ChimeraX commands (.cxc) that place a marker at each C-alpha (Angstrom):
marker #1 position 0.12,-0.12,0.22 radius 0.5
marker #1 position 3.15,2.11,0.98 radius 0.5
marker #1 position 4.46,1.29,-2.27 radius 0.5
marker #1 position 1.18,2.68,-4.27 radius 0.5
marker #1 position 1.52,6.06,-2.48 radius 0.5
marker #1 position 4.64,7.00,-3.14 radius 0.5
marker #1 position 4.07,5.93,-6.84 radius 0.5
marker #1 position 1.32,7.88,-6.91 radius 0.5
marker #1 position 3.04,11.06,-5.78 radius 0.5
marker #1 position 5.83,10.49,-8.08 radius 0.5
marker #1 position 4.10,10.13,-10.67 radius 0.5
marker #1 position 1.48,13.38,-9.51 radius 0.5
marker #1 position 5.21,15.36,-9.23 radius 0.5
marker #1 position 5.90,14.45,-12.50 radius 0.5
marker #1 position 2.64,15.64,-14.12 radius 0.5
marker #1 position 3.68,19.05,-12.65 radius 0.5
marker #1 position 6.72,19.24,-13.42 radius 0.5
marker #1 position 5.59,18.53,-16.77 radius 0.5
marker #1 position 2.15,20.82,-17.21 radius 0.5
marker #1 position 4.51,23.66,-15.89 radius 0.5
marker #1 position 7.85,23.24,-18.60 radius 0.5
marker #1 position 5.03,23.45,-20.84 radius 0.5
marker #1 position 3.01,26.51,-19.52 radius 0.5
marker #1 position 6.31,28.63,-19.29 radius 0.5
marker #1 position 5.53,28.61,-15.49 radius 0.5
marker #1 position 7.28,31.47,-14.04 radius 0.5
marker #1 position 6.64,29.80,-10.56 radius 0.5
marker #1 position 8.71,26.21,-12.11 radius 0.5
marker #1 position 11.08,28.72,-13.67 radius 0.5
marker #1 position 12.13,31.24,-10.86 radius 0.5
marker #1 position 12.67,28.52,-8.66 radius 0.5
marker #1 position 16.77,27.84,-7.51 radius 0.5
marker #1 position 17.85,25.14,-9.57 radius 0.5
marker #1 position 15.66,25.50,-12.26 radius 0.5
marker #1 position 16.62,29.75,-12.64 radius 0.5
marker #1 position 20.58,28.03,-12.66 radius 0.5
marker #1 position 19.90,25.67,-14.93 radius 0.5
marker #1 position 18.05,28.58,-16.95 radius 0.5
marker #1 position 20.95,31.23,-17.10 radius 0.5
marker #1 position 23.27,28.06,-17.87 radius 0.5
marker #1 position 21.39,26.60,-21.14 radius 0.5
marker #1 position 18.22,29.01,-21.65 radius 0.5
marker #1 position 14.59,28.87,-20.67 radius 0.5
marker #1 position 13.84,26.83,-23.74 radius 0.5
marker #1 position 16.75,24.08,-22.96 radius 0.5
marker #1 position 15.11,24.62,-19.08 radius 0.5
marker #1 position 11.92,23.08,-20.45 radius 0.5
marker #1 position 12.92,20.49,-22.17 radius 0.5
marker #1 position 15.39,19.30,-19.30 radius 0.5
marker #1 position 11.99,19.45,-16.37 radius 0.5
marker #1 position 9.86,17.85,-19.11 radius 0.5
marker #1 position 12.41,14.90,-19.50 radius 0.5
marker #1 position 12.06,14.86,-15.44 radius 0.5
marker #1 position 8.94,14.62,-15.27 radius 0.5
marker #1 position 8.22,12.17,-17.54 radius 0.5
marker #1 position 11.02,10.08,-15.71 radius 0.5
marker #1 position 9.46,10.69,-12.58 radius 0.5
marker #1 position 5.94,9.64,-13.93 radius 0.5
marker #1 position 8.17,6.13,-14.79 radius 0.5
marker #1 position 9.40,5.86,-11.80 radius 0.5
marker #1 position 5.92,6.33,-10.22 radius 0.5
marker #1 position 4.36,3.53,-12.62 radius 0.5
marker #1 position 7.50,1.00,-11.65 radius 0.5
marker #1 position 6.84,1.78,-7.76 radius 0.5
marker #1 position 3.08,1.19,-8.61 radius 0.5
marker #1 position 3.38,-2.47,-9.71 radius 0.5
marker #1 position 5.99,-3.42,-7.19 radius 0.5
marker #1 position 10.07,-2.69,-8.54 radius 0.5
marker #1 position 11.81,-2.59,-5.61 radius 0.5
marker #1 position 15.90,-1.83,-5.55 radius 0.5
marker #1 position 17.24,-4.51,-5.38 radius 0.5
marker #1 position 19.69,-4.50,-2.60 radius 0.5
marker #1 position 22.95,-6.12,-2.77 radius 0.5
marker link #1:1,2 radius 0.2
marker link #1:2,3 radius 0.2
marker link #1:3,4 radius 0.2
marker link #1:4,5 radius 0.2
marker link #1:5,6 radius 0.2
marker link #1:6,7 radius 0.2
marker link #1:7,8 radius 0.2
marker link #1:8,9 radius 0.2
marker link #1:9,10 radius 0.2
marker link #1:10,11 radius 0.2
marker link #1:11,12 radius 0.2
marker link #1:12,13 radius 0.2
marker link #1:13,14 radius 0.2
marker link #1:14,15 radius 0.2
marker link #1:15,16 radius 0.2
marker link #1:16,17 radius 0.2
marker link #1:17,18 radius 0.2
marker link #1:18,19 radius 0.2
marker link #1:19,20 radius 0.2
marker link #1:20,21 radius 0.2
marker link #1:21,22 radius 0.2
marker link #1:22,23 radius 0.2
marker link #1:23,24 radius 0.2
marker link #1:24,25 radius 0.2
marker link #1:25,26 radius 0.2
marker link #1:26,27 radius 0.2
marker link #1:27,28 radius 0.2
marker link #1:28,29 radius 0.2
marker link #1:29,30 radius 0.2
marker link #1:30,31 radius 0.2
marker link #1:31,32 radius 0.2
marker link #1:32,33 radius 0.2
marker link #1:33,34 radius 0.2
marker link #1:34,35 radius 0.2
marker link #1:35,36 radius 0.2
marker link #1:36,37 radius 0.2
marker link #1:37,38 radius 0.2
marker link #1:38,39 radius 0.2
marker link #1:39,40 radius 0.2
marker link #1:40,41 radius 0.2
marker link #1:41,42 radius 0.2
marker link #1:42,43 radius 0.2
marker link #1:43,44 radius 0.2
marker link #1:44,45 radius 0.2
marker link #1:45,46 radius 0.2
marker link #1:46,47 radius 0.2
marker link #1:47,48 radius 0.2
marker link #1:48,49 radius 0.2
marker link #1:49,50 radius 0.2
marker link #1:50,51 radius 0.2
marker link #1:51,52 radius 0.2
marker link #1:52,53 radius 0.2
marker link #1:53,54 radius 0.2
marker link #1:54,55 radius 0.2
marker link #1:55,56 radius 0.2
marker link #1:56,57 radius 0.2
marker link #1:57,58 radius 0.2
marker link #1:58,59 radius 0.2
marker link #1:59,60 radius 0.2
marker link #1:60,61 radius 0.2
marker link #1:61,62 radius 0.2
marker link #1:62,63 radius 0.2
marker link #1:63,64 radius 0.2
marker link #1:64,65 radius 0.2
marker link #1:65,66 radius 0.2
marker link #1:66,67 radius 0.2
marker link #1:67,68 radius 0.2
marker link #1:68,69 radius 0.2
marker link #1:69,70 radius 0.2
marker link #1:70,71 radius 0.2
marker link #1:71,72 radius 0.2
marker link #1:72,73 radius 0.2
view
């Protein structure tokens, strides 16, 4: 049950990243780390990077919901 909850929160966070990047959100792009990214590579590259991060978070969330766990040695 906890894995599904964490996976759902991860998916929602990824979706917020994608929507914020698509809408060119000043709130998202004005955060400290994203502002650094924007100053380094430009606004459009930062938006693409944030969208890719959102996709990765959604993929991770789906994997967690399906029961994937990090194999420990």
